[in-house]
C-alpha positions in Angstrom: 0.0 0.0 0.0 1.3 3.4 -0.9 1.7 6.2 1.6 -1.2 8.1 0.0 -3.4 5.0 0.1 -2.7 4.5 3.8 -3.5 8.2 4.5 -6.8 7.9 2.6 -7.7 4.8 4.6 -7.0 6.5 7.9 -9.1 9.5 6.9 -12.0 7.3 5.8 -11.9 5.4 9.1 -11.8 8.7 11.1 -14.8 10.0 9.1 -16.8 6.8 9.7 -16.0 7.0 13.4 -17.1 10.7 13.6 -20.3 9.9 11.7 -21.1 7.1 14.1 -20.5 9.3 17.1 -22.7 12.0 15.6 -25.4 9.5 14.9 -25.2 8.1 18.5 -25.6 11.6 20.0 -28.5 12.4 17.6 -30.3 9.2 18.8 -29.6 10.1 22.4 -31.0 13.6 22.1 -34.1 12.2 20.3 -34.5 9.6 23.1 -34.2 12.3 25.8 -36.1 15.1 23.9 -38.7 15.5 26.7 -37.9 18.0 29.5 -37.3 16.3 32.8 -39.5 18.7 34.7 -42.2 21.2 33.7 -41.4 23.5 36.7 -39.2 26.4 35.6 -39.4 28.8 38.5 -39.4 28.8 42.3 -42.6 30.1 43.9 -42.6 33.8 44.8 -43.0 32.8 48.5 -39.9 30.5 48.5 -37.3 31.2 51.1 -33.8 31.0 49.6 -31.4 29.3 52.0 -28.3 29.3 49.8 -26.8 30.5 46.5 -23.8 28.9 45.1 -21.6 29.6 42.0 -20.8 26.2 40.6 -20.9 23.7 37.8 -23.7 21.6 36.4 -21.8 18.4 35.6 -24.3 15.9 34.3 -27.7 14.2 34.8 -27.7 10.4 34.5 -30.0 7.5 35.1 -30.1 6.6 38.8 -27.0 4.6 39.8 -25.7 4.6 36.2 -23.1 7.5 36.4 -21.9 6.8 32.9 -25.3 7.0 31.1 -25.7 10.7 30.4 -29.3 12.0 29.8 -29.3 14.6 27.0 -32.6 16.3 28.0 -33.0 19.9 26.8 -30.5 22.1 28.5 -28.8 19.2 30.3 -26.7 17.6 27.7 -23.4 19.3 28.4 -21.4 20.3 31.5 -21.7 24.0 32.1 -21.3 26.8 34.6 -24.4 27.2 36.8 -25.9 29.3 39.6 -27.3 26.9 42.1 -30.2 28.3 44.3 -31.4 26.2 47.2 -34.8 27.2 48.6 -37.3 25.6 50.9 -39.4 24.6 47.9 -36.6 23.1 45.8 -33.4 23.6 43.9 -33.1 26.0 40.9 -30.3 25.6 38.4 -29.6 28.7 36.2 -27.4 27.5 33.3 -26.4 30.2 30.9 -28.4 30.1 27.7 -30.9 27.6 29.0 -34.3 27.8 30.7 -34.1 27.6 34.5 -34.4 24.0 35.8 -36.2 23.6 39.1 -36.1 20.4 41.0 -39.1 20.6 43.4 -38.4 19.6 47.0 -41.1 16.9 47.0 -39.2 15.0 44.2 -35.8 14.9 45.9 -35.1 11.4 47.2 -31.4 11.6 48.2 -28.4 13.8 48.4 -24.9 12.4 48.6 -21.3 13.2 47.7 -19.6 11.5 44.8 -16.2 11.5 43.1 -17.0 10.4 39.5 -19.7 11.4 37.0 -19.3 10.6 33.3 -16.3 12.6 32.2 -15.5 14.3 35.5 -13.3 12.9 38.2 -12.6 15.1 41.2 -11.1 14.8 44.7 -12.9 12.3 47.0 -16.5 13.5 47.5 -16.0 16.7 45.5 -19.3 16.4 43.7 -22.9 16.6 45.0 -25.3 13.9 43.7 -29.0 14.8 43.9 -31.3 11.9 43.2 -34.8 13.0 42.2 -37.9 11.9 40.2 -38.7 13.5 36.8 -42.2 14.3 35.6 -42.4 10.8 34.2 -41.5 9.2 37.5 -38.0 8.2 36.4 -35.3 8.5 39.0 -32.2 10.4 37.9 -29.0 11.6 39.5 -27.9 15.2 38.9 -24.3 16.0 39.7 -23.3 19.5 40.8 -20.0 21.0 41.9 -19.8 24.2 44.0 -17.0 26.5 43.1 -17.4 29.0 45.9 -18.1 26.5 48.7 -17.3 22.9 49.7 -19.3 20.0 48.3 -20.2 19.2 51.9 -21.7 22.7 52.4 -23.8 22.4 49.3 -25.0 18.9 50.2 -25.8 20.0 53.7 -27.9 22.9 52.4 -29.9 20.5 50.1 -30.3 17.6 52.6 -33.3 19.2 54.5 -35.3 19.1 51.3 -35.1 15.3 51.0 -38.7 14.0 50.7 -39.7 10.9 52.6 -42.2 9.2 50.3 -43.6 7.1 53.2 -44.7 10.0 55.3 -45.2 12.6 52.5 -43.0 15.2 54.3 -39.5 16.4 54.3 -37.1 14.2 56.2 
């Protein structure tokens, strides 16, 4: 095989791989086209208990930290303002509609080290497990830049909803 032939073969393989990746992402965005929640603002009477400058890392299926959900506004890691209120968590991601996770849908808050393409120091991420509009459980990973992950997790923890009693834990 000539040098030019080998180069053409490598370029063809690269183009096929790129096309397959684009096709896979297209299928994933089609699968996850529905918004995870229809709530887009905190109630006017909500009491804000914390504001954090941070990063939205990813949303994945519960206990599947490598299975990214590409719902509208949540497909990519981004800077985010995280607002914790008594009625839920609001994520303001630049260029996207505000995402609100209502307090009654929050099932668990924990700290994590790995989420998809992000590995940080031990327990450097906050994992919020919650139910979508369709009842699916997902994990949303956040990282505070102006506070510790423990402080962010501790401010969210009082919102955990106990489905057995119907009240905050």
